[in-house]
Biopython code that builds the backbone (N, CA, C, O; Angstrom):
import numpy as np
from Bio.PDB.StructureBuilder import StructureBuilder

atoms = [
    (1, "MET", "N", (0.805, -1.202, -0.076)),
    (1, "MET", "CA", (-0.089, -0.015, 0.015)),
    (1, "MET", "C", (0.869, 1.257, 0.049)),
    (1, "MET", "O", (1.819, 1.328, 0.829)),
    (2, "ASN", "N", (0.539, 2.251, -0.859)),
    (2, "ASN", "CA", (1.243, 3.464, -0.954)),
    (2, "ASN", "C", (1.142, 4.272, 0.307)),
    (2, "ASN", "O", (0.103, 4.154, 0.958)),
    (3, "ALA", "N", (2.124, 5.111, 0.755)),
    (3, "ALA", "CA", (2.033, 5.890, 1.901)),
    (3, "ALA", "C", (1.031, 6.979, 1.842)),
    (3, "ALA", "O", (0.528, 7.490, 2.843)),
    (4, "TYR", "N", (0.746, 7.334, 0.518)),
    (4, "TYR", "CA", (-0.287, 8.409, 0.400)),
    (4, "TYR", "C", (-1.767, 7.893, 0.453)),
    (4, "TYR", "O", (-2.753, 8.613, 0.612)),
    (5, "GLU", "N", (-1.764, 6.440, 0.284)),
    (5, "GLU", "CA", (-3.107, 5.708, 0.317)),
    (5, "GLU", "C", (-3.401, 5.419, 1.928)),
    (5, "GLU", "O", (-4.552, 5.325, 2.353)),
    (6, "VAL", "N", (-2.472, 5.316, 2.598)),
    (6, "VAL", "CA", (-2.543, 4.906, 4.067)),
    (6, "VAL", "C", (-3.153, 6.136, 4.846)),
    (6, "VAL", "O", (-4.139, 6.029, 5.575)),
    (7, "ILE", "N", (-2.473, 7.313, 4.622)),
    (7, "ILE", "CA", (-3.087, 8.441, 5.352)),
    (7, "ILE", "C", (-4.096, 9.156, 4.508)),
    (7, "ILE", "O", (-3.779, 9.626, 3.415)),
    (8, "ARG", "N", (-5.172, 9.236, 4.944)),
    (8, "ARG", "CA", (-6.410, 9.826, 4.121)),
    (8, "ARG", "C", (-6.387, 11.396, 4.327)),
    (8, "ARG", "O", (-6.325, 12.205, 3.402)),
    (9, "ARG", "N", (-6.450, 11.736, 5.789)),
    (9, "ARG", "CA", (-6.456, 13.283, 5.923)),
    (9, "ARG", "C", (-6.228, 13.408, 7.453)),
    (9, "ARG", "O", (-6.428, 12.461, 8.214)),
    (10, "PRO", "N", (-5.774, 14.692, 7.884)),
    (10, "PRO", "CA", (-5.563, 15.037, 9.224)),
    (10, "PRO", "C", (-6.891, 15.241, 9.968)),
    (10, "PRO", "O", (-7.737, 15.969, 9.450)),
    (11, "VAL", "N", (-7.115, 14.688, 11.068)),
    (11, "VAL", "CA", (-8.360, 15.050, 11.849)),
    (11, "VAL", "C", (-8.061, 16.332, 12.632)),
    (11, "VAL", "O", (-7.193, 16.339, 13.505)),
    (12, "ILE", "N", (-8.868, 17.550, 12.283)),
    (12, "ILE", "CA", (-8.772, 18.667, 13.011)),
    (12, "ILE", "C", (-9.838, 19.016, 13.900)),
    (12, "ILE", "O", (-10.761, 19.703, 13.461)),
    (13, "THR", "N", (-9.834, 18.603, 15.192)),
    (13, "THR", "CA", (-10.648, 18.915, 16.032)),
    (13, "THR", "C", (-10.092, 19.682, 17.370)),
    (13, "THR", "O", (-8.884, 19.888, 17.488)),
    (14, "GLU", "N", (-10.899, 20.039, 18.233)),
    (14, "GLU", "CA", (-10.371, 20.715, 19.408)),
    (14, "GLU", "C", (-9.367, 19.817, 20.283)),
    (14, "GLU", "O", (-8.323, 20.249, 20.770)),
    (15, "LYS", "N", (-9.831, 18.534, 20.405)),
    (15, "LYS", "CA", (-9.010, 17.649, 21.051)),
    (15, "LYS", "C", (-7.686, 17.305, 20.377)),
    (15, "LYS", "O", (-6.666, 17.185, 21.055)),
    (16, "ALA", "N", (-7.685, 17.141, 19.021)),
    (16, "ALA", "CA", (-6.482, 16.948, 18.150)),
    (16, "ALA", "C", (-5.686, 18.171, 18.223)),
    (16, "ALA", "O", (-4.464, 18.020, 18.252)),
    (17, "THR", "N", (-6.139, 19.298, 18.255)),
    (17, "THR", "CA", (-5.279, 20.498, 18.259)),
    (17, "THR", "C", (-4.631, 20.620, 19.579)),
    (17, "THR", "O", (-3.531, 21.166, 19.668)),
    (18, "THR", "N", (-5.249, 20.141, 20.616)),
    (18, "THR", "CA", (-4.656, 20.206, 22.022)),
    (18, "THR", "C", (-3.569, 19.172, 22.134)),
    (18, "THR", "O", (-2.451, 19.503, 22.529)),
    (19, "MET", "N", (-3.831, 18.029, 21.827)),
    (19, "MET", "CA", (-2.925, 16.875, 21.678)),
    (19, "MET", "C", (-1.655, 17.398, 20.864)),
    (19, "MET", "O", (-0.512, 17.217, 21.282)),
    (20, "LYS", "N", (-1.932, 18.040, 19.709)),
    (20, "LYS", "CA", (-0.797, 18.397, 18.807)),
    (20, "LYS", "C", (0.101, 19.533, 19.584)),
    (20, "LYS", "O", (1.312, 19.570, 19.368)),
    (21, "ASP", "N", (-0.439, 20.341, 20.377)),
    (21, "ASP", "CA", (0.403, 21.364, 20.944)),
    (21, "ASP", "C", (0.982, 20.855, 22.221)),
    (21, "ASP", "O", (2.165, 21.130, 22.416)),
    (22, "ASP", "N", (0.330, 20.139, 23.148)),
    (22, "ASP", "CA", (0.725, 19.564, 24.372)),
    (22, "ASP", "C", (1.665, 18.429, 24.332)),
    (22, "ASP", "O", (2.717, 18.486, 24.968)),
    (23, "ASN", "N", (1.345, 17.390, 23.617)),
    (23, "ASN", "CA", (1.869, 16.059, 23.682)),
    (23, "ASN", "C", (2.672, 15.653, 22.494)),
    (23, "ASN", "O", (3.096, 14.498, 22.446)),
    (24, "HIS", "N", (2.955, 16.611, 21.396)),
    (24, "HIS", "CA", (3.562, 16.273, 20.216)),
    (24, "HIS", "C", (2.875, 15.200, 19.377)),
    (24, "HIS", "O", (3.573, 14.414, 18.737)),
    (25, "THR", "N", (1.606, 15.127, 19.348)),
    (25, "THR", "CA", (0.914, 13.983, 18.839)),
    (25, "THR", "C", (0.013, 14.403, 17.801)),
    (25, "THR", "O", (-0.739, 15.351, 18.025)),
    (26, "LEU", "N", (-0.002, 13.764, 16.602)),
    (26, "LEU", "CA", (-0.856, 14.059, 15.490)),
    (26, "LEU", "C", (-1.898, 13.120, 15.332)),
    (26, "LEU", "O", (-1.763, 11.969, 15.746)),
    (27, "CYS", "N", (-3.072, 13.563, 14.688)),
    (27, "CYS", "CA", (-4.175, 12.570, 14.499)),
    (27, "CYS", "C", (-4.562, 12.649, 13.017)),
    (27, "CYS", "O", (-4.675, 13.707, 12.399)),
    (28, "PHE", "N", (-4.756, 11.408, 12.502)),
    (28, "PHE", "CA", (-5.109, 11.165, 11.155)),
    (28, "PHE", "C", (-6.223, 10.259, 10.931)),
    (28, "PHE", "O", (-6.455, 9.368, 11.748)),
    (29, "GLU", "N", (-6.931, 10.418, 9.886)),
    (29, "GLU", "CA", (-7.813, 9.226, 9.391)),
    (29, "GLU", "C", (-7.025, 8.510, 8.494)),
    (29, "GLU", "O", (-6.258, 9.080, 7.718)),
    (30, "VAL", "N", (-7.174, 7.167, 8.549)),
    (30, "VAL", "CA", (-6.244, 6.268, 7.881)),
    (30, "VAL", "C", (-7.112, 5.297, 7.111)),
    (30, "VAL", "O", (-8.327, 5.265, 7.303)),
    (31, "ASP", "N", (-6.515, 4.515, 6.256)),
    (31, "ASP", "CA", (-7.291, 3.526, 5.571)),
    (31, "ASP", "C", (-7.650, 2.423, 6.577)),
    (31, "ASP", "O", (-6.898, 2.198, 7.526)),
    (32, "ARG", "N", (-8.787, 1.729, 6.389)),
    (32, "ARG", "CA", (-9.258, 0.921, 7.308)),
    (32, "ARG", "C", (-8.550, -0.414, 7.418)),
    (32, "ARG", "O", (-8.759, -1.118, 8.406)),
    (33, "ARG", "N", (-7.684, -0.818, 6.409)),
    (33, "ARG", "CA", (-7.026, -1.927, 6.365)),
    (33, "ARG", "C", (-5.533, -1.671, 6.772)),
    (33, "ARG", "O", (-4.749, -2.620, 6.747)),
    (34, "ALA", "N", (-5.135, -0.485, 7.125)),
    (34, "ALA", "CA", (-3.739, -0.198, 7.514)),
    (34, "ALA", "C", (-3.553, -0.717, 8.963)),
    (34, "ALA", "O", (-4.444, -0.764, 9.811)),
    (35, "THR", "N", (-2.268, -1.097, 9.121)),
    (35, "THR", "CA", (-1.787, -1.493, 10.655)),
    (35, "THR", "C", (-1.105, -0.435, 11.081)),
    (35, "THR", "O", (-0.900, 0.524, 10.337)),
    (36, "ALA", "N", (-0.696, -0.483, 12.265)),
    (36, "ALA", "CA", (0.071, 0.540, 13.141)),
    (36, "ALA", "C", (1.481, 0.796, 12.378)),
    (36, "ALA", "O", (1.942, 1.935, 12.316)),
    (37, "LEU", "N", (2.082, -0.212, 11.856)),
    (37, "LEU", "CA", (3.328, -0.219, 11.234)),
    (37, "LEU", "C", (3.336, 0.449, 9.819)),
    (37, "LEU", "O", (4.288, 1.087, 9.372)),
    (38, "ASP", "N", (2.190, 0.228, 9.192)),
    (38, "ASP", "CA", (1.876, 0.789, 7.996)),
    (38, "ASP", "C", (1.702, 2.342, 8.190)),
    (38, "ASP", "O", (2.175, 3.096, 7.339)),
    (39, "VAL", "N", (1.059, 2.823, 9.247)),
    (39, "VAL", "CA", (0.800, 4.118, 9.425)),
    (39, "VAL", "C", (2.182, 4.877, 9.810)),
    (39, "VAL", "O", (2.442, 6.002, 9.384)),
    (40, "GLN", "N", (3.011, 4.160, 10.638)),
    (40, "GLN", "CA", (4.372, 4.762, 11.096)),
    (40, "GLN", "C", (5.103, 4.830, 9.898)),
    (40, "GLN", "O", (5.662, 5.908, 9.694)),
    (41, "ARG", "N", (5.242, 3.934, 9.044)),
    (41, "ARG", "CA", (6.098, 4.162, 7.908)),
    (41, "ARG", "C", (5.594, 5.340, 6.792)),
    (41, "ARG", "O", (6.353, 5.975, 6.060)),
    (42, "ALA", "N", (4.301, 5.451, 6.846)),
    (42, "ALA", "CA", (3.710, 6.309, 5.924)),
    (42, "ALA", "C", (4.053, 7.869, 6.552)),
    (42, "ALA", "O", (4.482, 8.779, 5.844)),
    (43, "VAL", "N", (3.838, 7.971, 7.712)),
    (43, "VAL", "CA", (4.114, 9.305, 8.355)),
    (43, "VAL", "C", (5.546, 9.679, 8.333)),
    (43, "VAL", "O", (5.911, 10.838, 8.133)),
    (44, "GLU", "N", (6.358, 8.687, 8.541)),
    (44, "GLU", "CA", (7.787, 8.878, 8.397)),
    (44, "GLU", "C", (8.328, 9.286, 6.908)),
    (44, "GLU", "O", (9.259, 10.058, 6.681)),
    (45, "THR", "N", (7.580, 8.635, 6.006)),
    (45, "THR", "CA", (7.942, 8.863, 4.649)),
    (45, "THR", "C", (7.403, 10.234, 4.156)),
    (45, "THR", "O", (8.135, 10.993, 3.521)),
    (46, "VAL", "N", (6.143, 10.536, 4.448)),
    (46, "VAL", "CA", (5.473, 11.702, 3.868)),
    (46, "VAL", "C", (5.963, 13.056, 4.612)),
    (46, "VAL", "O", (6.089, 14.129, 4.022)),
    (47, "PHE", "N", (6.202, 12.872, 5.887)),
    (47, "PHE", "CA", (6.427, 14.197, 6.672)),
    (47, "PHE", "C", (7.972, 14.181, 7.080)),
    (47, "PHE", "O", (8.373, 15.194, 7.653)),
    (48, "LYS", "N", (8.817, 13.227, 6.868)),
    (48, "LYS", "CA", (10.139, 13.225, 7.174)),
    (48, "LYS", "C", (10.545, 13.427, 8.587)),
    (48, "LYS", "O", (11.518, 14.125, 8.873)),
    (49, "VAL", "N", (9.684, 12.722, 9.630)),
    (49, "VAL", "CA", (9.927, 12.799, 10.940)),
    (49, "VAL", "C", (10.144, 11.394, 11.461)),
    (49, "VAL", "O", (9.947, 10.358, 10.826)),
    (50, "LYS", "N", (10.592, 11.508, 12.749)),
    (50, "LYS", "CA", (10.539, 10.253, 13.561)),
    (50, "LYS", "C", (9.399, 9.878, 14.488)),
    (50, "LYS", "O", (9.116, 10.608, 15.438)),
    (51, "VAL", "N", (8.775, 8.819, 14.250)),
    (51, "VAL", "CA", (7.581, 8.450, 14.998)),
    (51, "VAL", "C", (8.058, 7.544, 16.177)),
    (51, "VAL", "O", (8.818, 6.593, 15.992)),
    (52, "VAL", "N", (7.621, 7.858, 17.266)),
    (52, "VAL", "CA", (7.831, 7.074, 18.661)),
    (52, "VAL", "C", (6.731, 6.058, 18.881)),
    (52, "VAL", "O", (6.984, 4.906, 19.235)),
    (53, "ASP", "N", (5.353, 6.561, 18.637)),
    (53, "ASP", "CA", (4.308, 5.544, 19.255)),
    (53, "ASP", "C", (3.153, 5.845, 18.102)),
    (53, "ASP", "O", (3.037, 6.943, 17.557)),
    (54, "VAL", "N", (2.357, 4.749, 17.831)),
    (54, "VAL", "CA", (1.084, 4.887, 17.041)),
    (54, "VAL", "C", (-0.102, 4.013, 17.827)),
    (54, "VAL", "O", (-0.045, 2.826, 18.147)),
    (55, "ARG", "N", (-1.072, 4.851, 18.018)),
    (55, "ARG", "CA", (-2.210, 4.235, 18.604)),
    (55, "ARG", "C", (-3.464, 4.320, 17.622)),
    (55, "ARG", "O", (-3.683, 5.370, 17.018)),
    (56, "MET", "N", (-4.241, 3.265, 17.478)),
    (56, "MET", "CA", (-5.192, 3.198, 16.546)),
    (56, "MET", "C", (-6.519, 2.922, 17.071)),
    (56, "MET", "O", (-6.623, 2.305, 18.132)),
    (57, "MET", "N", (-7.662, 3.366, 16.359)),
    (57, "MET", "CA", (-8.917, 2.949, 16.962)),
    (57, "MET", "C", (-9.795, 2.946, 15.649)),
    (57, "MET", "O", (-9.567, 3.654, 14.668)),
    (58, "ASN", "N", (-10.760, 2.108, 15.766)),
    (58, "ASN", "CA", (-12.078, 2.055, 14.880)),
    (58, "ASN", "C", (-13.146, 3.009, 15.212)),
    (58, "ASN", "O", (-13.579, 3.070, 16.363)),
    (59, "VAL", "N", (-13.570, 3.714, 14.323)),
    (59, "VAL", "CA", (-14.776, 4.750, 14.820)),
    (59, "VAL", "C", (-15.958, 4.253, 13.969)),
    (59, "VAL", "O", (-15.903, 4.062, 12.754)),
    (60, "ARG", "N", (-16.958, 4.081, 14.701)),
    (60, "ARG", "CA", (-18.211, 3.570, 14.038)),
    (60, "ARG", "C", (-18.832, 4.689, 13.551)),
    (60, "ARG", "O", (-18.806, 5.769, 14.142)),
    (61, "GLY", "N", (-19.478, 4.466, 12.339)),
    (61, "GLY", "CA", (-20.352, 5.475, 11.591)),
    (61, "GLY", "C", (-21.645, 5.936, 12.249)),
    (61, "GLY", "O", (-22.475, 5.117, 12.646)),
    (62, "LYS", "N", (-21.809, 7.217, 12.360)),
    (62, "LYS", "CA", (-23.174, 7.497, 13.007)),
    (62, "LYS", "C", (-24.348, 7.361, 12.182)),
    (62, "LYS", "O", (-24.259, 7.268, 10.958)),
    (63, "ARG", "N", (-25.547, 7.346, 12.860)),
    (63, "ARG", "CA", (-26.794, 7.203, 12.191)),
    (63, "ARG", "C", (-27.152, 8.549, 11.659)),
    (63, "ARG", "O", (-27.055, 9.524, 12.404)),
    (64, "LYS", "N", (-27.582, 8.686, 10.360)),
    (64, "LYS", "CA", (-27.869, 9.883, 9.796)),
    (64, "LYS", "C", (-29.382, 9.862, 9.406)),
    (64, "LYS", "O", (-29.950, 8.791, 9.197)),
    (65, "ARG", "N", (-30.057, 11.123, 9.307)),
    (65, "ARG", "CA", (-31.419, 11.089, 8.817)),
    (65, "ARG", "C", (-31.550, 12.207, 7.748)),
    (65, "ARG", "O", (-30.786, 13.171, 7.789)),
    (66, "LEU", "N", (-32.535, 12.088, 6.760)),
    (66, "LEU", "CA", (-32.741, 13.026, 5.957)),
    (66, "LEU", "C", (-34.314, 12.983, 5.703)),
    (66, "LEU", "O", (-34.814, 12.269, 4.833)),
    (67, "GLY", "N", (-34.975, 13.738, 6.466)),
    (67, "GLY", "CA", (-36.451, 13.591, 6.413)),
    (67, "GLY", "C", (-36.846, 12.346, 7.105)),
    (67, "GLY", "O", (-36.386, 12.030, 8.202)),
    (68, "ARG", "N", (-37.773, 11.592, 6.393)),
    (68, "ARG", "CA", (-38.068, 10.241, 6.824)),
    (68, "ARG", "C", (-37.017, 9.156, 6.540)),
    (68, "ARG", "O", (-37.089, 8.055, 7.085)),
    (69, "PHE", "N", (-36.072, 9.473, 5.706)),
    (69, "PHE", "CA", (-35.140, 8.345, 5.391)),
    (69, "PHE", "C", (-34.019, 8.390, 6.268)),
    (69, "PHE", "O", (-33.543, 9.455, 6.660)),
    (70, "GLU", "N", (-33.544, 7.174, 6.616)),
    (70, "GLU", "CA", (-32.395, 7.025, 7.524)),
    (70, "GLU", "C", (-31.377, 6.078, 6.848)),
    (70, "GLU", "O", (-31.608, 5.202, 6.014)),
    (71, "GLY", "N", (-30.142, 6.468, 7.422)),
    (71, "GLY", "CA", (-28.792, 5.729, 6.885)),
    (71, "GLY", "C", (-27.840, 5.808, 7.864)),
    (71, "GLY", "O", (-28.083, 6.266, 8.980)),
    (72, "PHE", "N", (-26.558, 5.308, 7.451)),
    (72, "PHE", "CA", (-25.435, 5.252, 8.404)),
    (72, "PHE", "C", (-24.331, 5.981, 7.620)),
    (72, "PHE", "O", (-24.272, 5.839, 6.399)),
    (73, "ALA", "N", (-23.388, 6.815, 8.332)),
    (73, "ALA", "CA", (-22.245, 7.285, 7.872)),
    (73, "ALA", "C", (-21.205, 5.977, 7.878)),
    (73, "ALA", "O", (-21.390, 5.028, 8.639)),
    (74, "SER", "N", (-20.227, 6.030, 7.054)),
    (74, "SER", "CA", (-19.252, 4.870, 6.896)),
    (74, "SER", "C", (-18.482, 4.895, 8.234)),
    (74, "SER", "O", (-18.244, 5.930, 8.857)),
    (75, "ASP", "N", (-18.074, 3.506, 8.659)),
    (75, "ASP", "CA", (-17.051, 3.485, 9.506)),
    (75, "ASP", "C", (-15.656, 3.807, 9.285)),
    (75, "ASP", "O", (-15.270, 3.530, 8.149)),
    (76, "TRP", "N", (-14.866, 4.273, 9.994)),
    (76, "TRP", "CA", (-13.478, 4.625, 9.721)),
    (76, "TRP", "C", (-12.396, 4.487, 10.672)),
    (76, "TRP", "O", (-12.741, 4.281, 11.836)),
    (77, "LYS", "N", (-11.256, 4.552, 10.438)),
    (77, "LYS", "CA", (-10.150, 4.284, 11.346)),
    (77, "LYS", "C", (-9.340, 5.586, 11.674)),
    (77, "LYS", "O", (-9.167, 6.419, 10.784)),
    (78, "LYS", "N", (-8.859, 5.770, 12.887)),
    (78, "LYS", "CA", (-8.282, 6.858, 13.393)),
    (78, "LYS", "C", (-6.958, 6.669, 13.925)),
    (78, "LYS", "O", (-6.951, 5.820, 14.816)),
    (79, "ALA", "N", (-5.871, 7.160, 13.684)),
    (79, "ALA", "CA", (-4.575, 6.806, 14.371)),
    (79, "ALA", "C", (-4.104, 8.134, 14.837)),
    (79, "ALA", "O", (-4.254, 9.179, 14.203)),
    (80, "TYR", "N", (-3.496, 8.013, 16.048)),
    (80, "TYR", "CA", (-2.873, 8.966, 16.989)),
    (80, "TYR", "C", (-1.273, 8.851, 16.744)),
    (80, "TYR", "O", (-0.815, 7.747, 17.038)),
    (81, "VAL", "N", (-0.570, 9.576, 16.373)),
    (81, "VAL", "CA", (0.915, 9.440, 16.023)),
    (81, "VAL", "C", (1.676, 10.353, 16.899)),
    (81, "VAL", "O", (1.574, 11.573, 16.777)),
    (82, "LYS", "N", (2.516, 9.737, 17.872)),
    (82, "LYS", "CA", (3.411, 10.509, 18.650)),
    (82, "LYS", "C", (4.731, 10.546, 17.953)),
    (82, "LYS", "O", (5.285, 9.562, 17.464)),
    (83, "LEU", "N", (5.244, 11.930, 17.951)),
    (83, "LEU", "CA", (6.523, 12.236, 17.338)),
    (83, "LEU", "C", (7.581, 12.176, 18.535)),
    (83, "LEU", "O", (7.327, 12.174, 19.739)),
    (84, "ALA", "N", (8.803, 12.129, 17.923)),
    (84, "ALA", "CA", (9.907, 12.129, 18.936)),
    (84, "ALA", "C", (10.070, 13.677, 19.510)),
    (84, "ALA", "O", (9.773, 14.647, 18.813)),
    (85, "PRO", "N", (10.484, 13.772, 20.619)),
    (85, "PRO", "CA", (10.488, 15.215, 21.283)),
    (85, "PRO", "C", (11.394, 16.246, 20.337)),
    (85, "PRO", "O", (11.104, 17.433, 20.188)),
    (86, "ASP", "N", (12.413, 15.663, 19.794)),
    (86, "ASP", "CA", (13.249, 16.529, 19.037)),
    (86, "ASP", "C", (13.043, 16.876, 17.630)),
    (86, "ASP", "O", (13.815, 17.536, 16.934)),
    (87, "GLN", "N", (11.636, 16.233, 17.192)),
    (87, "GLN", "CA", (11.382, 16.456, 15.825)),
    (87, "GLN", "C", (10.495, 17.676, 15.613)),
    (87, "GLN", "O", (9.659, 17.925, 16.481)),
    (88, "PRO", "N", (10.586, 18.382, 14.648)),
    (88, "PRO", "CA", (9.799, 19.594, 14.384)),
    (88, "PRO", "C", (8.314, 19.213, 14.019)),
    (88, "PRO", "O", (8.061, 18.306, 13.226)),
    (89, "MET", "N", (7.304, 20.004, 14.681)),
    (89, "MET", "CA", (5.894, 19.851, 14.425)),
    (89, "MET", "C", (5.439, 19.929, 12.968)),
    (89, "MET", "O", (5.667, 20.904, 12.251)),
    (90, "VAL", "N", (4.826, 18.910, 12.609)),
    (90, "VAL", "CA", (4.168, 19.066, 11.079)),
    (90, "VAL", "C", (3.051, 20.056, 11.109)),
    (90, "VAL", "O", (2.118, 20.021, 11.911)),
    (91, "GLU", "N", (3.221, 20.931, 10.178)),
    (91, "GLU", "CA", (2.145, 21.960, 9.982)),
    (91, "GLU", "C", (1.249, 21.568, 8.723)),
    (91, "GLU", "O", (1.698, 21.521, 7.578)),
    (92, "TYR", "N", (-0.167, 21.273, 9.095)),
    (92, "TYR", "CA", (-0.998, 21.021, 8.032)),
    (92, "TYR", "C", (-1.184, 22.024, 6.869)),
    (92, "TYR", "O", (-1.136, 21.678, 5.689)),
    (93, "PHE", "N", (-1.393, 23.261, 7.276)),
    (93, "PHE", "CA", (-1.819, 24.455, 6.469)),
    (93, "PHE", "C", (-0.637, 25.317, 6.121)),
    (93, "PHE", "O", (-0.804, 26.534, 6.199)),
    (94, "GLU", "N", (0.584, 24.836, 5.732)),
    (94, "GLU", "CA", (1.768, 25.798, 5.464)),
    (94, "GLU", "C", (1.354, 26.612, 4.158)),
    (94, "GLU", "O", (0.892, 26.064, 3.157)),
    (95, "GLY", "N", (1.569, 27.965, 4.279)),
    (95, "GLY", "CA", (1.438, 28.763, 3.013)),
    (95, "GLY", "C", (-0.095, 29.041, 2.844)),
    (95, "GLY", "O", (-0.387, 29.463, 1.725)),
    (96, "VAL", "N", (-1.018, 28.910, 3.624)),
    (96, "VAL", "CA", (-2.488, 29.155, 3.289)),
    (96, "VAL", "C", (-2.626, 30.539, 3.750)),
    (96, "VAL", "O", (-3.707, 31.118, 3.648)),
]
sb = StructureBuilder()
sb.init_structure("model")
sb.init_model(0)
sb.init_chain("A")
sb.init_seg("    ")
for serial, (resi, resn, name, xyz) in enumerate(atoms, 1):
    if name == "N":
        sb.init_residue(resn, " ", resi, " ")
    sb.init_atom(name, np.array(xyz, "f"), 0.0, 1.0, " ", f" {name:<3s}", serial, name[0])
structure = sb.get_structure()
């Protein structure tokens, strides 16, 4: 699997921003088939940083309604990636 296929997008929430500032930890939505080792290699390849730890979780899709019709959002996988303390922090929106 390609490194750019493993990492789908950064998760930008209040909790993820706090963890980025305080704990040197990044949060990504990743491919559902990816393992922790795949995510570690992908982040090190794409962002050129040293990864210390990867924690992953499966997120269940929420129930959605549109009028009388009901469905579900897709399930997805989230990864928390802790960088080494001496590594520079990755900026998602450089030059925006």
